[in-house]
Steps between C-alpha positions, in 0.01 A plus 500: 500500500407836352139448393498837324763372259374337179642394167220559252472286190566800275835554673611136511787396272707188442406192700264706717291582192508135397390387846211746492396359162516151649288602799236650273495194275484259795236700686291529181460873555656814344621635835795466736355529848635739760663229710725397210589858415594576860687176564696546177589860581628405846662158446513424126719190501310337785169580329625331184587193709159515670317517168696202370397301807128580493434513125435123468211535745302690234576275204296185570147387427457461876554874535258567215237296682575679828474842334156416360389350832617815683282720282203268533536481880462877521223546245297207630484657844445866412188653345665778303327768292516462122497785253442471128739710287217729394405567861841630612443861388835491322606544138567172315878561504490556877300179547761306305778644713315438826419139414847429363685652792287330764544168314872533567439519875273197476776304323769586756282441809563124543861545392569761765318295763717196423817710471460664841411174673775302329781746568384565855496128578822420316697775670360430845510122523138437407343203322579497128461189287463253785202323343543491122202317348570214260316688231622580151386860542764553771774510235307534174551830312267794552232526224624765258167672441378542858496863618705602194471835321186625673630789708634852443787676676334687790538874537435666836444826679754611760424416864472871579300587188177303541220680309244672718222280364671193648610653832220352713542158344876507557449596864271197539748277318783603730285445806389156383843365411688682777724727291612843619456823307838459329418159352255378239527165318570510129160363400321793662743751354414343165124512555524860623566600138123454468388667825128476431525127438722439805256688721205307361678165526620555856154611617354176364786274604605621844217323690588174326871534579414563865283188513558144616482399132821685420668363812412154368637593156832608653521176697406279204744672267769469767435127521559469125836673540595295806426173323694599189811621685495196726490273195748691286706265285807726485631632831686832480833522685413811698594421858748742656766232494444422132502865396815582696668185366417625150713806573247761609514729800298398805371853552372509143322170562339645812381801300338286231353249744354782708350672197317188383388413853352848530302451180380158606298649782327815613289715265615321186320186619169660406620691192606204285177294538301811406671528159285233326190669641587831333564323170177303523303822553585613145506156337882486482577207730676190374400133494353339811503136391798271429 
């Protein structure tokens, strides 16, 4: 798997472009995340099969309830700073962009958390759908209006072009999450467009993220994901045997399974639960109640 290889949405054509549109519509966000771009660039046909297998997991009311519960689990545990638009020291247009772009990360947070856990379990023999509740929400359609049309397509600085005003904050971010100097999660590359705000936010937020409260938030949000994946009404056929029987190469399967397993652990474990916190700080987080 060449993780430097990506198929960006602007370069996608044919069914790849259609799949990207479907991912954006299903994820309720105007972005195709890095993991899809990289998987598609490396193993396009297998990624199309993968998307077809996991898409139903994001189309039920049960998922809608889990996505709201995920956000609430984080924000109930963490005392995050809150900034009024007029207190951000930014022009009104910049405030709109900041709030809209960070709202996109808030929308995708529970979706990425479920995606990584679901694919990791399904490709490695884990528990998926073993305890489906006898609840209408398990198979009822996702509510059309929830998390719809509230985000903007994020723009980002390059990893090696972080503005000087955000350099200290980025060093602290890398140290906290455990990323090396060549890596920086997309949300921070987005926030670095406003270096003064990122520096101010990180100074206020770092002690909270290093606290037992955030550890509890990570655990509680993880429990929401565990319960949802364990009770999933539609089991994806993503075992090695099923994928090979469907005509795909075993080495390609190993690449994809390894990629998702990597993102279901390590530094990303603390990045995704932090996304609702960043959105909440500027009043751009989504619903927290069913």
